[in-house]
C-alpha positions as CSV (number, residue, x, y, z in Angstrom):
1,X,0.0,0.0,0.0
2,X,1.4,3.4,-1.0
3,X,1.6,6.3,1.4
4,X,-1.0,8.2,-0.5
5,X,-3.6,5.5,-0.1
6,X,-3.0,5.3,3.6
7,X,-3.3,9.1,4.0
8,X,-6.5,9.1,2.0
9,X,-8.0,6.2,4.1
10,X,-7.1,8.1,7.3
11,X,-8.7,11.3,6.0
12,X,-12.0,9.5,5.4
13,X,-11.8,7.6,8.7
14,X,-11.6,11.0,10.5
15,X,-15.0,11.9,9.0
16,X,-13.8,14.3,6.3
17,X,-15.8,14.6,3.2
18,X,-14.5,14.6,-0.4
19,X,-13.5,18.0,-1.6
20,X,-15.5,19.4,-4.6
21,X,-13.5,19.9,-7.8
22,X,-12.0,23.5,-8.0
23,X,-13.4,24.2,-11.5
24,X,-17.0,23.9,-10.1
25,X,-16.4,26.8,-7.8
26,X,-15.4,29.1,-10.7
27,X,-18.2,28.5,-13.2
28,X,-22.0,28.3,-13.1
29,X,-23.6,26.0,-15.7
30,X,-27.2,26.5,-16.9
31,X,-28.2,23.2,-18.4
32,X,-31.5,24.4,-19.8
33,X,-29.9,27.2,-21.9
34,X,-26.6,25.2,-22.3
35,X,-24.5,28.2,-21.2
36,X,-21.5,28.5,-18.9
37,X,-21.0,31.7,-16.9
38,X,-18.1,32.8,-14.8
39,X,-19.1,33.4,-11.1
40,X,-16.6,36.1,-10.3
41,X,-15.1,39.0,-12.2
42,X,-12.2,39.1,-14.7
43,X,-9.4,41.6,-14.1
44,X,-9.7,44.6,-16.4
45,X,-5.9,45.0,-16.3
46,X,-4.6,41.5,-17.1
47,X,-7.6,39.3,-17.8
48,X,-7.1,36.8,-14.9
49,X,-10.0,35.7,-12.6
50,X,-10.3,37.8,-9.5
51,X,-10.7,36.5,-6.0
52,X,-13.7,37.7,-3.9
53,X,-12.8,38.6,-0.3
54,X,-15.5,39.4,2.2
55,X,-13.4,40.2,5.3
56,X,-12.2,42.7,6.5
57,X,-13.5,44.8,3.7
58,X,-15.5,43.3,0.8
59,X,-13.4,43.5,-2.4
60,X,-12.3,41.7,-5.6
61,X,-8.6,41.3,-5.9
62,X,-6.4,39.9,-8.7
63,X,-3.6,37.7,-7.5
64,X,-1.6,38.1,-10.6
65,X,-1.2,41.9,-11.0
66,X,-2.5,43.1,-7.6
67,X,-5.5,45.1,-9.0
68,X,-8.2,45.7,-6.3
69,X,-11.8,46.8,-6.6
70,X,-13.7,47.6,-3.4
71,X,-17.5,46.8,-3.3
72,X,-19.4,49.9,-2.3
73,X,-22.9,49.4,-0.8
74,X,-24.8,46.3,-1.8
């Protein structure tokens, strides 16, 4: 038995659930219209996907170029 299998078995034995695939957190699929939509914004400066931070101040931030947009009044 490899070390990866033993770690995985211990992970599930501790009651951990399987982690959802990362790609499902970025896109929203509408099966009726057969469209795929990005859940977050794209960076206007470099075109990368921006991260949405809620604390301490709600904002969108690009990890590639450092561009930041603050959310004002929702």
